[in-house]
N, C-alpha and C positions, 0 to 999 in steps of 0.2 A: 315670816313667823312673828307672832305677837310677843310682847315681853313676857306674858304669862306662859305661853307655849315654850319660850326659851328657858324659863325657870323650871318648868316641868321636865324638859329635856335634860337639863343639868342635874336635877334631882334623880331622874331615872338612870342616867349614866353613872352617878355616884353610887346608887344602889347596886348596880351591876358589878361594881368593883368588889362587893362582898362575896360574889360567887366564886367558888374555887372548883378545880377539877374534881369530878366524881360526885358533886352535890346533886341532891334532889331539890328542885326549886319550885316553890309555889308561885304560880303566875296569876295575878289578879286581872282586873278588867278596867279599861278606861284609857283616857288619853295619855296619862303618864306611863302606863304599862306598855302602850304601843311604842313609845320611845325606847323603853327598856328591851322589848322584844327585838327591835332593830339592832340594838347594841349587842345583845346576846348573840344574835345570828352572825353579826360581823366578827365577833370574837371566836365563834365556832369555825367560821370560814378561814380565818387566819391561823387557826390552831392554838390560839391563846386560851381557849376553853375546850376541854375534852372530857368525854364520858359524863356529861351532865344530862339530866332529864327533867322536864318540867311537868307539873301537874296543873293544868289550866282550871280556872274557876268558872269559866263560861264557854259556851260553844263558840262565841266570837273570838275569844283568846285561843282556843284550840285551833280554829280555822287559820288564824293569822300565824300562829306558831308553825303549823304544818306548811303554810305557804313559804315561810322563811327558812324552813329546814331545821327547826329546833326539835330535837327528839322529845317525845312525850311518854308519860307513864301514867299510872293511876294509883289510888289508895289500895287497891287489891294487891298490887305488886310492892308498893312502898308505903308503909304506915307512918313513917317519920319524914318530915320535910326539914331540910337543913336551913333554908332561908326562904322568905316570901317577899315578893315585890308587888306592891299595890299602891294605889293613890290615896291621898287623904282629902276628903271632901271639906273638912273644917278643922282648924287648929285654933286652940285658945292660947 
């Protein structure tokens, strides 16, 4: 893993710590979000996170979330998102 990938992984894992049981989570797209999805799935498997659902921002994120067993929903069912995880392309 490159140093940049390691930093993205650390940022993603820190962002996942904001997710609490019962939340609706916006799921962005990109390399940082991939790390977050893996961490979310791990926490669901261990029972650390329960009764959450994600709203994916892309088909790519939807597919990966389903592969990892992350429950999904949409705006028709939930119009409010508690927290969103996405990458930052540029920071000043």
